[in-house]
Every structure is written in C-alpha cells, then in structure tokens.
Steps between C-alpha positions, in 0.01 A plus 500: 500500500676799649171626644427158649842490657457845648154404627631179659788679668261766629276228648796342675607835639148566634482155661845539655412845633176366649691217665753737652225734622326206666804429713480617862599864543834593652355511850361146485697203625509193713486585869823596677652658811704820521711608796426855620670725757484356854333668796762720670427347842444124534159469661216266574242608242137435590321674217528702180274705278539696178370857475571760230785312336687406818513191720475559876618237750432485874678305772774520758876469514714273716462738796121469473470856375206575269603590145330620185680514165392598151647346186499692171536250214567776246840580651555188714527690831364469853395787728429487875150616597307568822491183715176336605385644836410168664786251501369152418562194288296268276247766405309553175579774247275620218468805275159661459417840348869599491538433872679199652351325802687291758250287693526258793811303589692406814637751750756453777460236770294557812632450855452124462702480180198457273498681166203734483294514183366839400216648298677829427423660164740768375504676162805634318464786251788488247423852378572652844724223641283488811294253703155523653308272738173351380220303664646172628405169346222330704715191568861487619669284237831400343633279217251671269480668161295801393352566155321797347199469269282795394668730754435270795753289691441135590693324779431127506592211731822491701569440868327647804592485868843556648808281481531225601172333410359711213201364311381523142223736402270504198435872539452714190511862611450784251639851542358801317764780490240753391295463819780358720271215605507120504238245399481121483504278189439130443756294696761300312390132468839354603678729748873537431793712611833583336324462167557703184235718345436739213226656287419410140196633314354637824509163674721417799705181485614343828751229411667240719596575858515313827195344662657405835808579708762440228420131448226513238503702179237582241521518122146636468418782260210683666338779297293780651265714293434830683210584267301192603668456842555133417779244475593247233797266456754491216760241405739433785860618515718235325809535722426527868666803660445747786629851562544553128412826327215556257391767254296539184554669165217694341524416131631844397873425465477125565221240486269509803639230726564422868858421606594306814876524555734327741406401853606205708402168652778298658734684262482805273277478194627671185188446287318773306143373469270680254121483516276584203153572633349486150556124480555422870842352438856530630830509312862547603722804444870577537618388843564760767876560474612501863271284711751216505729729701254642751154442639244727337340596829461872563516600139230686315379586150341790317379538142584804291406525131437124497845390616564365849755629752598237757686658790680387814515158664628317807839334471524134588832551675537705822150649459624794298300689240568540131444837339439355154261656252409276208263594220294232329420560133192295400478320168377718212582812699454820297671749731865607517748241626771656719868420491602282796651675799868411535599485868857569608493174699278200561176564695582439867256449788548723803461347845226630728755544776730728303311704240658769290273792419566725203292749307692464176245403232704223341781416741553155649515446879853524635462215748624181335422164667691180436546438129303176524189711553536687172231451242527551129194445279540165332336588173612752244249757390394460137544793265139505389527765233799333340305177468218675318741683273655168407155359423411787270841486333456129435158556347637777279785282375253219426279738301798625297604142417145419385495808279835412342394141435178622339692732269734215400209265425315759294818589315559135409144466378543805283825371350343159436203665330726713284709197403188303405387791282816475295 
C-alpha cells in the first residue's frame, strides 16, 4: 500500500507540474498599454520607422521646423537627429534595407494659396545620421502610405493635384532602392486616401480611408500581392475610422496580426481592431488610452520586436500637439514588458503659436496652457507580469491541495485496510 500511495502521489505531482508548465510563460498576457517617455518637443508626427532597435519619427514642430527624433526603448530616451531636408507634411515613411525613406507629401503654398503636392524622395541613413536625395516618385501625391516587401517600396493610392481640388488616384508605384528607379504595379481597385496600411506575410493591406472629400469613408480591406501583382479583398474593418494608425506583428514575439488603432470620424475613435489573416476575421483589443482626450490625427506607429509604439497626436483643443509615446503590448506577447514611464505632470498639449523647444531627452515642455486642456490617460496600465505570476501561483497552490487530498485519501484507505485485517 505504501508503494501505491507513493506512486499515486508521484502521478499527481507529474500532472500538476505539466499543468503549471502549460500555463503561458511570464511574458504572455492579455493585451495592454504602457506609457513611455514623451517626445522632448511636441510635434506633428507624419511617420515613423524602426531600424536597429530604435524608433525614428519625422515631422515638424509648431514653428513648422522639420524635426527628426530617435527613441531608444531600452533606456526610454529620445535623441534629436538630422532633420529632413525638404520641409513637408502628410508624407509617407518606410524602412527598407536599414534606410528610412520619406516620400511625397504637401509643401508650402504657392502664390495663389494652394498647397503644392510633391514627389520628393529622400532617404535617411541612421548609421551616419545623414540624408540623401533619391529619384522622385513619378506622381506628386499626399495622404499616402508606403510599404516595403522584398526590398522594394510600394506607394499606393492617395491624392494628386494641388489644393484646393485634389483628386483620388489608383496609382501603385514601386521604388527599387538598389537601382534607384520606379516602376508601375496593378492599380488599387478602390482608390482611397488617408487610409492605413501595413505588411503581413509579404502582402500589403490597405484598410479603410476616405473615398471623397471628407464626406464618404471606406471600411474596405484591400490586399495586394506583389508576387502576383494582383489584388484581393478581405473582411472589412468592423469600426469605421480614418486617420488611424496601423501595424503588424510578425509571429516571433506575438501572434502574427494586423492592428488598426484609434482614428476619428465625427469624434475620436479609441478602438484597437485586430485582424487575423489566417481566418479573415477581426477582434477587439484594449482601447487606445488617450483618444477620448485628443484627436488621433498626426500620430504615427512603428513596430519593434512585435510591440507597437504609438507616438504623437493632434490635440482637440487649441490645435496643440501631444508628445505622448504609448507602447501597445499585444496578447500573448513573449518579449520584455517595460515599467510605465512616470511623468512629473500630466501630458499637456503645446499650442502651435507658442512652442517650447528643448533637447532634454525626457523633459516636459515648459509652456503650460489652460488647465482645461490637460490630458491624463483614462486607463491604468496593467502589470502584465504580475498577472501571470498570480496565475502560476494559483495553479501551484491548486496542485499542492490536490496532492495533500490524495495523501489523506490513501492514508484513510490504508488505515481502513489495516483495521479490516484485525
């Protein structure tokens, strides 16, 4: 009987150990948001890209001065970099072969007050902190996105012509950095501008956007395959939104998914919409923490190690800019989860008319508007690792209780058997 008891206890221990091992590792969790250090200078951010472990953002400050900043997630600091040579807005940014390209956009007004679209193509080299001019895009365009697949860059759709009176284009223009030349791909079936776009499994997803002058919006999920130069359609975006941000995880540190975050219609949208291409379906994630306080126009996103960095934004009040940096941790994330940045005061938008410029990596702007314009993220940031630790601890306690109960039952059986023998 003693051997049976030992064997039974051993079985319980093995089962309990297997159960505990099957629990998600410490890095896994439900999705969450983490506040990171803000950009030193509040700015209108038009694009971001991740290269060699850092996130680079490109835009302009309240004085319409071009700015480039690099964020290092490992130490939560920002560093000023060489500004983009051609000052413009609403351009596309993409990383390709460890270079970052800024393409198209809108330049200053002409003598008639019309905003001039451009086809300029400039490349930033993070290793030398320098810019170079490349062959211009064939078409002057704005309100576009750029994506890289197999070391080529694809710029799709957007607006052509000068303001006022721009028109939609279905153009799909392909840039080859190796030869510094452009070619033409299959046009997008439904032309859109101010859409969101990303790459997953070497396919380009063009999601949502506007299909007329701000009065008609699209929820279409248009998928371009560069290998076959053809288009297909996926399940439409569940919550209609424009001027959101979009990025994809690769499946290394988080499941391969597409994330559409924030945006606006008649009011800010705080949804995190998650697309699974394997089953062509959408689910919802943790809401974007601060969209209820400011419009998510002029913010951007970059992916690094399968977590998303959402940066910038346009304040609803007095047209100021937020310098917020918020990191999205996807569900079942296997990478390190940082401790939230603790600001010395609430994030405050800075007015375009009175910017405060500082080079301090983590300092807040000194200009403080009316207190009614202050914004504090509405949601707390979950302590992901603590939640997993609690789960494992609970499973361990359960296993111990099962073991103890098994020992008691076997002991009683032994005593009953011994009593019957007498």
